[in-house]
Biopython code that builds the backbone (N, CA, C, O; Angstrom):
import numpy as np
from Bio.PDB.StructureBuilder import StructureBuilder

atoms = [
    (1, "GLN", "N", (120.459, 79.882, -109.594)),
    (1, "GLN", "CA", (120.566, 79.000, -108.451)),
    (1, "GLN", "C", (119.488, 79.326, -107.432)),
    (1, "GLN", "O", (119.194, 80.493, -107.169)),
    (2, "VAL", "N", (118.905, 78.287, -106.865)),
    (2, "VAL", "CA", (117.902, 78.424, -105.812)),
    (2, "VAL", "C", (118.383, 77.614, -104.614)),
    (2, "VAL", "O", (118.786, 76.460, -104.756)),
    (3, "GLN", "N", (118.338, 78.223, -103.444)),
    (3, "GLN", "CA", (118.703, 77.516, -102.220)),
    (3, "GLN", "C", (117.447, 77.332, -101.373)),
    (3, "GLN", "O", (116.627, 78.240, -101.239)),
    (4, "LEU", "N", (117.320, 76.137, -100.807)),
    (4, "LEU", "CA", (116.155, 75.797, -99.991)),
    (4, "LEU", "C", (116.630, 75.263, -98.644)),
    (4, "LEU", "O", (117.494, 74.388, -98.588)),
    (5, "VAL", "N", (116.071, 75.786, -97.570)),
    (5, "VAL", "CA", (116.449, 75.350, -96.225)),
    (5, "VAL", "C", (115.184, 75.017, -95.446)),
    (5, "VAL", "O", (114.357, 75.887, -95.174)),
    (6, "GLU", "N", (115.050, 73.736, -95.092)),
    (6, "GLU", "CA", (113.873, 73.304, -94.323)),
    (6, "GLU", "C", (114.120, 73.442, -92.824)),
    (6, "GLU", "O", (115.258, 73.408, -92.356)),
    (7, "SER", "N", (113.035, 73.597, -92.094)),
    (7, "SER", "CA", (113.097, 73.610, -90.637)),
    (7, "SER", "C", (111.731, 73.188, -90.096)),
    (7, "SER", "O", (110.748, 73.138, -90.835)),
    (8, "GLY", "N", (111.683, 72.887, -88.810)),
    (8, "GLY", "CA", (110.408, 72.587, -88.172)),
    (8, "GLY", "C", (110.168, 71.127, -87.854)),
    (8, "GLY", "O", (109.173, 70.789, -87.214)),
    (9, "GLY", "N", (111.062, 70.259, -88.288)),
    (9, "GLY", "CA", (110.876, 68.850, -87.986)),
    (9, "GLY", "C", (111.123, 68.573, -86.512)),
    (9, "GLY", "O", (111.584, 69.442, -85.772)),
    (10, "GLY", "N", (110.808, 67.348, -86.095)),
    (10, "GLY", "CA", (111.028, 66.981, -84.712)),
    (10, "GLY", "C", (110.218, 65.777, -84.319)),
    (10, "GLY", "O", (109.698, 65.052, -85.166)),
    (11, "LEU", "N", (110.115, 65.571, -83.015)),
    (11, "LEU", "CA", (109.374, 64.449, -82.464)),
    (11, "LEU", "C", (108.007, 64.935, -82.001)),
    (11, "LEU", "O", (107.907, 65.937, -81.294)),
    (12, "VAL", "N", (106.959, 64.227, -82.400)),
    (12, "VAL", "CA", (105.601, 64.598, -82.013)),
    (12, "VAL", "C", (104.817, 63.326, -81.726)),
    (12, "VAL", "O", (105.088, 62.276, -82.309)),
    (13, "GLN", "N", (103.857, 63.423, -80.835)),
    (13, "GLN", "CA", (103.035, 62.262, -80.505)),
    (13, "GLN", "C", (101.967, 62.037, -81.575)),
    (13, "GLN", "O", (101.562, 62.979, -82.256)),
    (14, "PRO", "N", (101.517, 60.810, -81.720)),
    (14, "PRO", "CA", (100.420, 60.547, -82.665)),
    (14, "PRO", "C", (99.221, 61.436, -82.372)),
    (14, "PRO", "O", (98.838, 61.633, -81.218)),
    (15, "GLY", "N", (98.635, 61.971, -83.443)),
    (15, "GLY", "CA", (97.528, 62.899, -83.306)),
    (15, "GLY", "C", (97.960, 64.340, -83.195)),
    (15, "GLY", "O", (97.123, 65.242, -83.240)),
    (16, "GLY", "N", (99.243, 64.574, -83.051)),
    (16, "GLY", "CA", (99.763, 65.926, -82.901)),
    (16, "GLY", "C", (99.949, 66.638, -84.224)),
    (16, "GLY", "O", (99.595, 66.122, -85.284)),
    (17, "SER", "N", (100.515, 67.841, -84.142)),
    (17, "SER", "CA", (100.704, 68.688, -85.316)),
    (17, "SER", "C", (102.126, 69.216, -85.373)),
    (17, "SER", "O", (102.803, 69.359, -84.355)),
    (18, "LEU", "N", (102.556, 69.498, -86.588)),
    (18, "LEU", "CA", (103.839, 70.148, -86.831)),
    (18, "LEU", "C", (103.695, 71.063, -88.026)),
    (18, "LEU", "O", (102.872, 70.822, -88.909)),
    (19, "ARG", "N", (104.494, 72.109, -88.052)),
    (19, "ARG", "CA", (104.577, 72.970, -89.236)),
    (19, "ARG", "C", (106.015, 72.938, -89.743)),
    (19, "ARG", "O", (106.947, 73.300, -89.024)),
    (20, "LEU", "N", (106.180, 72.507, -90.975)),
    (20, "LEU", "CA", (107.480, 72.566, -91.637)),
    (20, "LEU", "C", (107.577, 73.847, -92.452)),
    (20, "LEU", "O", (106.603, 74.293, -93.058)),
    (21, "SER", "N", (108.769, 74.429, -92.454)),
    (21, "SER", "CA", (109.024, 75.639, -93.236)),
    (21, "SER", "C", (110.165, 75.379, -94.197)),
    (21, "SER", "O", (111.076, 74.603, -93.908)),
    (22, "CYS", "N", (110.106, 76.037, -95.342)),
    (22, "CYS", "CA", (111.155, 75.943, -96.349)),
    (22, "CYS", "C", (111.462, 77.361, -96.814)),
    (22, "CYS", "O", (110.689, 77.970, -97.554)),
    (23, "ALA", "N", (112.607, 77.876, -96.365)),
    (23, "ALA", "CA", (113.014, 79.222, -96.749)),
    (23, "ALA", "C", (113.789, 79.153, -98.053)),
    (23, "ALA", "O", (114.783, 78.435, -98.159)),
    (24, "ALA", "N", (113.327, 79.903, -99.042)),
    (24, "ALA", "CA", (113.950, 79.908, -100.365)),
    (24, "ALA", "C", (114.741, 81.188, -100.578)),
    (24, "ALA", "O", (114.366, 82.253, -100.088)),
    (25, "SER", "N", (115.839, 81.073, -101.313)),
    (25, "SER", "CA", (116.636, 82.243, -101.673)),
    (25, "SER", "C", (117.251, 81.997, -103.037)),
    (25, "SER", "O", (117.254, 80.872, -103.536)),
    (26, "GLY", "N", (117.769, 83.056, -103.635)),
    (26, "GLY", "CA", (118.374, 82.931, -104.954)),
    (26, "GLY", "C", (117.446, 83.461, -106.034)),
    (26, "GLY", "O", (116.563, 84.277, -105.771)),
    (27, "VAL", "N", (117.661, 82.985, -107.251)),
    (27, "VAL", "CA", (116.906, 83.455, -108.412)),
    (27, "VAL", "C", (115.579, 82.703, -108.470)),
    (27, "VAL", "O", (115.510, 81.586, -108.982)),
    (28, "MET", "N", (114.540, 83.317, -107.946)),
    (28, "MET", "CA", (113.233, 82.658, -107.839)),
    (28, "MET", "C", (112.325, 82.930, -109.041)),
    (28, "MET", "O", (111.248, 82.343, -109.141)),
    (29, "SER", "N", (112.740, 83.802, -109.942)),
    (29, "SER", "CA", (111.841, 84.236, -111.009)),
    (29, "SER", "C", (111.436, 83.121, -111.952)),
    (29, "SER", "O", (110.388, 83.205, -112.593)),
    (30, "GLY", "N", (112.264, 82.058, -112.051)),
    (30, "GLY", "CA", (111.916, 80.966, -112.943)),
    (30, "GLY", "C", (111.224, 79.796, -112.256)),
    (30, "GLY", "O", (110.900, 78.800, -112.903)),
    (31, "VAL", "N", (110.996, 79.910, -110.950)),
    (31, "VAL", "CA", (110.362, 78.811, -110.212)),
    (31, "VAL", "C", (108.879, 78.781, -110.534)),
    (31, "VAL", "O", (108.186, 79.778, -110.334)),
    (32, "TYR", "N", (108.376, 77.648, -111.033)),
    (32, "TYR", "CA", (106.974, 77.548, -111.380)),
    (32, "TYR", "C", (106.200, 76.579, -110.480)),
    (32, "TYR", "O", (104.970, 76.558, -110.511)),
    (33, "ALA", "N", (106.907, 75.784, -109.683)),
    (33, "ALA", "CA", (106.224, 74.868, -108.762)),
    (33, "ALA", "C", (107.135, 74.590, -107.583)),
    (33, "ALA", "O", (108.360, 74.585, -107.710)),
    (34, "MET", "N", (106.519, 74.360, -106.436)),
    (34, "MET", "CA", (107.253, 73.969, -105.240)),
    (34, "MET", "C", (106.469, 72.865, -104.560)),
    (34, "MET", "O", (105.265, 72.714, -104.769)),
    (35, "GLY", "N", (107.170, 72.100, -103.745)),
    (35, "GLY", "CA", (106.463, 71.003, -103.107)),
    (35, "GLY", "C", (107.211, 70.405, -101.942)),
    (35, "GLY", "O", (108.344, 70.774, -101.634)),
    (36, "TRP", "N", (106.536, 69.466, -101.307)),
    (36, "TRP", "CA", (107.114, 68.695, -100.216)),
    (36, "TRP", "C", (107.110, 67.225, -100.593)),
    (36, "TRP", "O", (106.125, 66.698, -101.109)),
    (37, "TYR", "N", (108.222, 66.582, -100.327)),
    (37, "TYR", "CA", (108.382, 65.151, -100.542)),
    (37, "TYR", "C", (108.838, 64.535, -99.227)),
    (37, "TYR", "O", (109.290, 65.236, -98.322)),
    (38, "ARG", "N", (108.714, 63.225, -99.135)),
    (38, "ARG", "CA", (109.247, 62.538, -97.963)),
    (38, "ARG", "C", (109.879, 61.231, -98.385)),
    (38, "ARG", "O", (109.561, 60.658, -99.426)),
    (39, "GLN", "N", (110.783, 60.785, -97.539)),
    (39, "GLN", "CA", (111.506, 59.554, -97.835)),
    (39, "GLN", "C", (111.583, 58.695, -96.589)),
    (39, "GLN", "O", (112.067, 59.122, -95.541)),
    (40, "PHE", "N", (111.090, 57.469, -96.730)),
    (40, "PHE", "CA", (111.176, 56.481, -95.655)),
    (40, "PHE", "C", (112.477, 55.705, -95.806)),
    (40, "PHE", "O", (112.998, 55.603, -96.917)),
    (41, "PRO", "N", (113.013, 55.159, -94.729)),
    (41, "PRO", "CA", (114.274, 54.402, -94.825)),
    (41, "PRO", "C", (114.173, 53.288, -95.864)),
    (41, "PRO", "O", (113.243, 52.482, -95.844)),
    (42, "GLY", "N", (115.132, 53.260, -96.756)),
    (42, "GLY", "CA", (115.180, 52.211, -97.760)),
    (42, "GLY", "C", (114.197, 52.371, -98.893)),
    (42, "GLY", "O", (114.074, 51.482, -99.735)),
    (43, "LYS", "N", (113.485, 53.498, -98.933)),
    (43, "LYS", "CA", (112.480, 53.714, -99.974)),
    (43, "LYS", "C", (112.843, 54.926, -100.826)),
    (43, "LYS", "O", (113.680, 55.746, -100.447)),
    (44, "GLN", "N", (112.199, 55.018, -101.979)),
    (44, "GLN", "CA", (112.390, 56.193, -102.827)),
    (44, "GLN", "C", (111.592, 57.376, -102.270)),
    (44, "GLN", "O", (110.595, 57.203, -101.569)),
    (45, "ARG", "N", (112.054, 58.559, -102.598)),
    (45, "ARG", "CA", (111.357, 59.774, -102.191)),
    (45, "ARG", "C", (109.980, 59.805, -102.862)),
    (45, "ARG", "O", (109.844, 59.468, -104.038)),
    (46, "GLU", "N", (108.958, 60.215, -102.095)),
    (46, "GLU", "CA", (107.612, 60.269, -102.651)),
    (46, "GLU", "C", (107.002, 61.650, -102.423)),
    (46, "GLU", "O", (107.339, 62.342, -101.463)),
    (47, "VAL", "N", (106.107, 62.031, -103.314)),
    (47, "VAL", "CA", (105.481, 63.338, -103.207)),
    (47, "VAL", "C", (104.476, 63.357, -102.072)),
    (47, "VAL", "O", (103.751, 62.387, -101.850)),
    (48, "VAL", "N", (104.441, 64.474, -101.355)),
    (48, "VAL", "CA", (103.469, 64.688, -100.289)),
    (48, "VAL", "C", (102.460, 65.740, -100.733)),
    (48, "VAL", "O", (101.253, 65.504, -100.694)),
    (49, "ALA", "N", (102.955, 66.899, -101.154)),
    (49, "ALA", "CA", (102.077, 67.992, -101.567)),
    (49, "ALA", "C", (102.820, 68.868, -102.556)),
    (49, "ALA", "O", (104.022, 69.099, -102.421)),
    (50, "LEU", "N", (102.083, 69.358, -103.565)),
    (50, "LEU", "CA", (102.665, 70.206, -104.597)),
    (50, "LEU", "C", (101.852, 71.476, -104.737)),
    (50, "LEU", "O", (100.640, 71.476, -104.517)),
    (51, "MET", "N", (102.521, 72.557, -105.104)),
    (51, "MET", "CA", (101.842, 73.827, -105.347)),
    (51, "MET", "C", (102.448, 74.491, -106.571)),
    (51, "MET", "O", (103.666, 74.639, -106.670)),
    (52, "ARG", "N", (101.595, 74.889, -107.497)),
    (52, "ARG", "CA", (102.074, 75.688, -108.607)),
    (52, "ARG", "C", (102.146, 77.135, -108.124)),
    (52, "ARG", "O", (101.168, 77.657, -107.590)),
    (53, "VAL", "N", (103.288, 77.783, -108.307)),
    (53, "VAL", "CA", (103.432, 79.148, -107.804)),
    (53, "VAL", "C", (103.075, 80.173, -108.854)),
    (53, "VAL", "O", (103.146, 81.376, -108.603)),
    (54, "ILE", "N", (102.691, 79.707, -110.032)),
    (54, "ILE", "CA", (102.146, 80.559, -111.065)),
    (54, "ILE", "C", (100.809, 79.984, -111.484)),
    (54, "ILE", "O", (100.454, 78.881, -111.066)),
    (55, "HIS", "N", (100.075, 80.698, -112.288)),
    (55, "HIS", "CA", (98.799, 80.217, -112.836)),
    (55, "HIS", "C", (97.819, 79.771, -111.757)),
    (55, "HIS", "O", (97.220, 78.700, -111.857)),
    (56, "GLY", "N", (97.659, 80.595, -110.728)),
    (56, "GLY", "CA", (96.601, 80.337, -109.765)),
    (56, "GLY", "C", (96.987, 79.599, -108.515)),
    (56, "GLY", "O", (96.187, 79.525, -107.583)),
    (57, "GLY", "N", (98.180, 79.048, -108.455)),
    (57, "GLY", "CA", (98.624, 78.399, -107.229)),
    (57, "GLY", "C", (97.860, 77.157, -106.862)),
    (57, "GLY", "O", (97.580, 76.940, -105.683)),
    (58, "SER", "N", (97.510, 76.329, -107.830)),
    (58, "SER", "CA", (96.779, 75.104, -107.525)),
    (58, "SER", "C", (97.642, 74.161, -106.688)),
    (58, "SER", "O", (98.871, 74.215, -106.734)),
    (59, "THR", "N", (96.973, 73.298, -105.923)),
    (59, "THR", "CA", (97.670, 72.370, -105.050)),
    (59, "THR", "C", (97.216, 70.938, -105.313)),
    (59, "THR", "O", (96.106, 70.693, -105.783)),
    (60, "ASN", "N", (98.101, 70.009, -104.997)),
    (60, "ASN", "CA", (97.791, 68.576, -105.097)),
    (60, "ASN", "C", (98.406, 67.875, -103.901)),
    (60, "ASN", "O", (99.474, 68.258, -103.423)),
    (61, "TYR", "N", (97.720, 66.840, -103.420)),
    (61, "TYR", "CA", (98.177, 66.110, -102.246)),
    (61, "TYR", "C", (98.187, 64.614, -102.526)),
    (61, "TYR", "O", (97.384, 64.102, -103.306)),
    (62, "ALA", "N", (99.109, 63.932, -101.873)),
    (62, "ALA", "CA", (99.075, 62.475, -101.881)),
    (62, "ALA", "C", (97.818, 62.022, -101.144)),
    (62, "ALA", "O", (97.392, 62.663, -100.183)),
    (63, "ASP", "N", (97.235, 60.934, -101.587)),
    (63, "ASP", "CA", (96.013, 60.431, -100.956)),
    (63, "ASP", "C", (96.202, 60.191, -99.461)),
    (63, "ASP", "O", (95.277, 60.382, -98.672)),
    (64, "SER", "N", (97.391, 59.778, -99.084)),
    (64, "SER", "CA", (97.645, 59.418, -97.689)),
    (64, "SER", "C", (97.636, 60.621, -96.737)),
    (64, "SER", "O", (97.549, 60.446, -95.522)),
    (65, "VAL", "N", (97.725, 61.844, -97.286)),
    (65, "VAL", "CA", (97.777, 63.023, -96.419)),
    (65, "VAL", "C", (96.607, 63.979, -96.649)),
    (65, "VAL", "O", (96.485, 64.979, -95.941)),
    (66, "LYS", "N", (95.753, 63.691, -97.619)),
    (66, "LYS", "CA", (94.613, 64.573, -97.900)),
    (66, "LYS", "C", (93.742, 64.752, -96.671)),
    (66, "LYS", "O", (93.384, 63.790, -95.992)),
    (67, "GLY", "N", (93.410, 66.008, -96.404)),
    (67, "GLY", "CA", (92.577, 66.314, -95.246)),
    (67, "GLY", "C", (93.365, 66.487, -93.964)),
    (67, "GLY", "O", (92.820, 66.950, -92.962)),
    (68, "ARG", "N", (94.633, 66.122, -93.978)),
    (68, "ARG", "CA", (95.467, 66.252, -92.770)),
    (68, "ARG", "C", (96.599, 67.255, -92.953)),
    (68, "ARG", "O", (96.971, 67.952, -92.009)),
    (69, "PHE", "N", (97.148, 67.332, -94.163)),
    (69, "PHE", "CA", (98.281, 68.218, -94.459)),
    (69, "PHE", "C", (97.812, 69.366, -95.346)),
    (69, "PHE", "O", (96.918, 69.200, -96.176)),
    (70, "THR", "N", (98.429, 70.534, -95.160)),
    (70, "THR", "CA", (98.120, 71.701, -95.979)),
    (70, "THR", "C", (99.402, 72.382, -96.407)),
    (70, "THR", "O", (100.242, 72.721, -95.573)),
    (71, "ILE", "N", (99.556, 72.582, -97.715)),
    (71, "ILE", "CA", (100.710, 73.304, -98.247)),
    (71, "ILE", "C", (100.307, 74.749, -98.484)),
    (71, "ILE", "O", (99.209, 75.027, -98.965)),
    (72, "SER", "N", (101.208, 75.671, -98.140)),
    (72, "SER", "CA", (100.927, 77.093, -98.359)),
    (72, "SER", "C", (102.234, 77.823, -98.597)),
    (72, "SER", "O", (103.317, 77.271, -98.405)),
    (73, "ARG", "N", (102.115, 79.082, -99.020)),
    (73, "ARG", "CA", (103.316, 79.844, -99.372)),
    (73, "ARG", "C", (103.133, 81.293, -98.959)),
    (73, "ARG", "O", (102.062, 81.871, -99.149)),
    (74, "ASP", "N", (104.174, 81.874, -98.397)),
    (74, "ASP", "CA", (104.214, 83.299, -98.090)),
    (74, "ASP", "C", (105.184, 83.925, -99.078)),
    (74, "ASP", "O", (106.399, 83.790, -98.930)),
    (75, "ASN", "N", (104.655, 84.608, -100.084)),
    (75, "ASN", "CA", (105.517, 85.161, -101.131)),
    (75, "ASN", "C", (106.471, 86.208, -100.585)),
    (75, "ASN", "O", (107.628, 86.273, -101.001)),
    (76, "ALA", "N", (105.998, 87.026, -99.660)),
    (76, "ALA", "CA", (106.841, 88.097, -99.120)),
    (76, "ALA", "C", (108.050, 87.521, -98.392)),
    (76, "ALA", "O", (109.143, 88.085, -98.445)),
    (77, "LYS", "N", (107.847, 86.396, -97.713)),
    (77, "LYS", "CA", (108.940, 85.777, -96.963)),
    (77, "LYS", "C", (109.669, 84.728, -97.779)),
    (77, "LYS", "O", (110.655, 84.156, -97.314)),
    (78, "LYS", "N", (109.195, 84.466, -99.000)),
    (78, "LYS", "CA", (109.788, 83.427, -99.845)),
    (78, "LYS", "C", (109.870, 82.110, -99.072)),
    (78, "LYS", "O", (110.896, 81.429, -99.080)),
    (79, "THR", "N", (108.803, 81.781, -98.426)),
    (79, "THR", "CA", (108.793, 80.593, -97.580)),
    (79, "THR", "C", (107.610, 79.711, -97.928)),
    (79, "THR", "O", (106.487, 80.185, -98.101)),
    (80, "LEU", "N", (107.882, 78.426, -98.027)),
    (80, "LEU", "CA", (106.866, 77.407, -98.269)),
    (80, "LEU", "C", (106.614, 76.676, -96.955)),
    (80, "LEU", "O", (107.545, 76.403, -96.199)),
    (81, "TYR", "N", (105.360, 76.366, -96.693)),
    (81, "TYR", "CA", (105.003, 75.703, -95.448)),
    (81, "TYR", "C", (104.294, 74.382, -95.710)),
    (81, "TYR", "O", (103.682, 74.180, -96.758)),
    (82, "LEU", "N", (104.392, 73.496, -94.737)),
    (82, "LEU", "CA", (103.571, 72.291, -94.736)),
    (82, "LEU", "C", (103.019, 72.142, -93.322)),
    (82, "LEU", "O", (103.754, 71.819, -92.389)),
    (83, "ASP", "N", (101.734, 72.378, -93.175)),
    (83, "ASP", "CA", (101.063, 72.177, -91.897)),
    (83, "ASP", "C", (100.552, 70.747, -91.841)),
    (83, "ASP", "O", (99.771, 70.311, -92.686)),
    (84, "MET", "N", (101.007, 70.038, -90.834)),
    (84, "MET", "CA", (100.669, 68.627, -90.707)),
    (84, "MET", "C", (99.866, 68.417, -89.431)),
    (84, "MET", "O", (100.350, 68.684, -88.330)),
    (85, "ASP", "N", (98.649, 67.941, -89.585)),
    (85, "ASP", "CA", (97.765, 67.672, -88.452)),
    (85, "ASP", "C", (97.447, 66.183, -88.393)),
    (85, "ASP", "O", (97.669, 65.447, -89.354)),
    (86, "SER", "N", (96.920, 65.752, -87.243)),
    (86, "SER", "CA", (96.518, 64.351, -87.055)),
    (86, "SER", "C", (97.627, 63.403, -87.492)),
    (86, "SER", "O", (97.386, 62.433, -88.210)),
    (87, "LEU", "N", (98.820, 63.692, -87.058)),
    (87, "LEU", "CA", (99.976, 62.906, -87.498)),
    (87, "LEU", "C", (99.888, 61.470, -87.016)),
    (87, "LEU", "O", (99.384, 61.183, -85.931)),
    (88, "LYS", "N", (100.396, 60.572, -87.858)),
    (88, "LYS", "CA", (100.398, 59.141, -87.586)),
    (88, "LYS", "C", (101.832, 58.637, -87.569)),
    (88, "LYS", "O", (102.704, 59.248, -88.187)),
    (89, "PRO", "N", (102.092, 57.550, -86.882)),
    (89, "PRO", "CA", (103.459, 56.995, -86.902)),
    (89, "PRO", "C", (103.969, 56.742, -88.313)),
    (89, "PRO", "O", (105.167, 56.866, -88.567)),
    (90, "GLU", "N", (103.080, 56.389, -89.232)),
    (90, "GLU", "CA", (103.510, 56.125, -90.609)),
    (90, "GLU", "C", (103.873, 57.387, -91.384)),
    (90, "GLU", "O", (104.322, 57.306, -92.527)),
    (91, "ASP", "N", (103.680, 58.563, -90.762)),
    (91, "ASP", "CA", (104.147, 59.810, -91.373)),
    (91, "ASP", "C", (105.617, 60.079, -91.060)),
    (91, "ASP", "O", (106.202, 61.020, -91.597)),
    (92, "SER", "N", (106.212, 59.266, -90.202)),
    (92, "SER", "CA", (107.613, 59.455, -89.823)),
    (92, "SER", "C", (108.503, 59.255, -91.044)),
    (92, "SER", "O", (108.460, 58.211, -91.695)),
    (93, "ALA", "N", (109.298, 60.257, -91.339)),
    (93, "ALA", "CA", (110.151, 60.227, -92.533)),
    (93, "ALA", "C", (111.021, 61.477, -92.528)),
    (93, "ALA", "O", (110.861, 62.365, -91.690)),
    (94, "VAL", "N", (111.943, 61.526, -93.480)),
    (94, "VAL", "CA", (112.664, 62.770, -93.741)),
    (94, "VAL", "C", (111.871, 63.535, -94.796)),
    (94, "VAL", "O", (111.562, 62.999, -95.860)),
    (95, "TYR", "N", (111.550, 64.770, -94.501)),
    (95, "TYR", "CA", (110.752, 65.597, -95.398)),
    (95, "TYR", "C", (111.663, 66.594, -96.125)),
    (95, "TYR", "O", (112.500, 67.263, -95.518)),
    (96, "TYR", "N", (111.469, 66.668, -97.445)),
    (96, "TYR", "CA", (112.282, 67.526, -98.286)),
    (96, "TYR", "C", (111.416, 68.562, -98.997)),
    (96, "TYR", "O", (110.298, 68.279, -99.427)),
    (97, "CYS", "N", (111.958, 69.750, -99.107)),
    (97, "CYS", "CA", (111.338, 70.814, -99.894)),
    (97, "CYS", "C", (111.948, 70.765, -101.306)),
    (97, "CYS", "O", (113.114, 70.412, -101.483)),
    (98, "ASN", "N", (111.143, 71.120, -102.279)),
    (98, "ASN", "CA", (111.548, 71.000, -103.678)),
    (98, "ASN", "C", (111.080, 72.233, -104.442)),
    (98, "ASN", "O", (110.008, 72.774, -104.169)),
    (99, "ALA", "N", (111.888, 72.669, -105.398)),
    (99, "ALA", "CA", (111.474, 73.772, -106.277)),
    (99, "ALA", "C", (111.842, 73.405, -107.701)),
    (99, "ALA", "O", (112.943, 72.923, -107.966)),
    (100, "GLU", "N", (110.909, 73.638, -108.619)),
    (100, "GLU", "CA", (111.168, 73.337, -110.028)),
    (100, "GLU", "C", (111.300, 74.659, -110.780)),
    (100, "GLU", "O", (110.450, 75.544, -110.682)),
    (101, "TRP", "N", (112.379, 74.760, -111.523)),
    (101, "TRP", "CA", (112.748, 76.017, -112.196)),
    (101, "TRP", "C", (112.892, 75.776, -113.683)),
    (101, "TRP", "O", (113.397, 74.736, -114.107)),
    (102, "SER", "N", (112.453, 76.727, -114.465)),
    (102, "SER", "CA", (112.633, 76.628, -115.912)),
    (102, "SER", "C", (112.714, 78.023, -116.502)),
    (102, "SER", "O", (112.042, 78.947, -116.043)),
    (103, "ASP", "N", (113.554, 78.165, -117.538)),
    (103, "ASP", "CA", (113.613, 79.416, -118.299)),
    (103, "ASP", "C", (113.040, 79.203, -119.693)),
    (103, "ASP", "O", (113.204, 80.048, -120.574)),
    (104, "GLY", "N", (112.375, 78.084, -119.890)),
    (104, "GLY", "CA", (111.804, 77.769, -121.193)),
    (104, "GLY", "C", (112.714, 76.928, -122.063)),
    (104, "GLY", "O", (112.275, 76.297, -123.024)),
    (105, "LEU", "N", (114.002, 76.929, -121.707)),
    (105, "LEU", "CA", (114.972, 76.145, -122.464)),
    (105, "LEU", "C", (115.524, 75.002, -121.632)),
    (105, "LEU", "O", (115.740, 73.901, -122.139)),
    (106, "SER", "N", (115.746, 75.262, -120.377)),
    (106, "SER", "CA", (116.281, 74.250, -119.477)),
    (106, "SER", "C", (115.385, 74.123, -118.249)),
    (106, "SER", "O", (114.587, 75.007, -117.939)),
    (107, "HIS", "N", (115.545, 72.995, -117.564)),
    (107, "HIS", "CA", (114.720, 72.695, -116.382)),
    (107, "HIS", "C", (115.626, 72.174, -115.280)),
    (107, "HIS", "O", (116.452, 71.292, -115.513)),
    (108, "THR", "N", (115.473, 72.716, -114.084)),
    (108, "THR", "CA", (116.292, 72.296, -112.947)),
    (108, "THR", "C", (115.391, 72.041, -111.741)),
    (108, "THR", "O", (114.434, 72.775, -111.497)),
    (109, "VAL", "N", (115.712, 71.001, -111.004)),
    (109, "VAL", "CA", (114.989, 70.698, -109.769)),
    (109, "VAL", "C", (115.940, 70.922, -108.602)),
    (109, "VAL", "O", (117.042, 70.373, -108.571)),
    (110, "TYR", "N", (115.511, 71.720, -107.659)),
    (110, "TYR", "CA", (116.310, 72.015, -106.477)),
    (110, "TYR", "C", (115.706, 71.324, -105.252)),
    (110, "TYR", "O", (114.488, 71.184, -105.138)),
    (111, "TRP", "N", (116.580, 70.897, -104.344)),
    (111, "TRP", "CA", (116.149, 70.217, -103.122)),
    (111, "TRP", "C", (116.784, 70.866, -101.897)),
    (111, "TRP", "O", (117.905, 71.372, -101.951)),
    (112, "GLY", "N", (116.045, 70.837, -100.798)),
    (112, "GLY", "CA", (116.628, 71.210, -99.524)),
    (112, "GLY", "C", (117.361, 70.022, -98.929)),
    (112, "GLY", "O", (117.452, 68.959, -99.543)),
    (113, "GLN", "N", (117.882, 70.216, -97.728)),
    (113, "GLN", "CA", (118.686, 69.171, -97.094)),
    (113, "GLN", "C", (117.834, 68.163, -96.344)),
    (113, "GLN", "O", (118.327, 67.100, -95.966)),
    (114, "GLY", "N", (116.573, 68.475, -96.122)),
    (114, "GLY", "CA", (115.656, 67.560, -95.444)),
    (114, "GLY", "C", (115.552, 67.839, -93.961)),
    (114, "GLY", "O", (116.485, 68.348, -93.340)),
    (115, "THR", "N", (114.402, 67.498, -93.403)),
    (115, "THR", "CA", (114.188, 67.627, -91.969)),
    (115, "THR", "C", (113.439, 66.387, -91.481)),
    (115, "THR", "O", (112.471, 65.951, -92.104)),
    (116, "GLN", "N", (113.892, 65.831, -90.375)),
    (116, "GLN", "CA", (113.330, 64.579, -89.862)),
    (116, "GLN", "C", (112.045, 64.848, -89.082)),
    (116, "GLN", "O", (111.994, 65.727, -88.223)),
    (117, "VAL", "N", (111.018, 64.078, -89.397)),
    (117, "VAL", "CA", (109.765, 64.098, -88.639)),
    (117, "VAL", "C", (109.574, 62.704, -88.052)),
    (117, "VAL", "O", (109.571, 61.710, -88.778)),
    (118, "THR", "N", (109.417, 62.639, -86.745)),
    (118, "THR", "CA", (109.198, 61.366, -86.071)),
    (118, "THR", "C", (107.904, 61.450, -85.269)),
    (118, "THR", "O", (107.745, 62.320, -84.413)),
    (119, "VAL", "N", (106.986, 60.538, -85.559)),
    (119, "VAL", "CA", (105.701, 60.504, -84.861)),
    (119, "VAL", "C", (105.693, 59.253, -83.993)),
    (119, "VAL", "O", (105.620, 58.132, -84.496)),
    (120, "SER", "N", (105.769, 59.460, -82.696)),
    (120, "SER", "CA", (105.882, 58.329, -81.786)),
    (120, "SER", "C", (105.433, 58.736, -80.387)),
    (120, "SER", "O", (105.591, 59.885, -79.974)),
    (121, "SER", "N", (104.877, 57.778, -79.676)),
    (121, "SER", "CA", (104.496, 58.035, -78.286)),
    (121, "SER", "C", (105.614, 57.599, -77.337)),
    (121, "SER", "O", (105.479, 57.736, -76.121)),
]
sb = StructureBuilder()
sb.init_structure("model")
sb.init_model(0)
sb.init_chain("A")
sb.init_seg("    ")
for serial, (resi, resn, name, xyz) in enumerate(atoms, 1):
    if name == "N":
        sb.init_residue(resn, " ", resi, " ")
    sb.init_atom(name, np.array(xyz, "f"), 0.0, 1.0, " ", f" {name:<3s}", serial, name[0])
structure = sb.get_structure()
């Protein structure tokens, strides 16, 4: 079992910055990727940024956030971050942390509870 708890959301003005945190706990040894997703009202959850936590820690970003958002991880703190700069009103959404776990036989996707980000003047 992996537990994920997001924090750091809130209200920010356009052009501002926020840092989201995702504190992970539980059996992390099988986690091979972590990421951030967001969900707009009435829409399906979409990927924002992904990081492989093994094999070099490569990252991928949605085109809409490239150059503005940065995903990173502090292994000692078991915490995943999303630094969001130059925020736009269209970035307003509920942001979720995600962890993908596998033991080679089974695969499980874990989600946090989400944190609201609102970009508005």
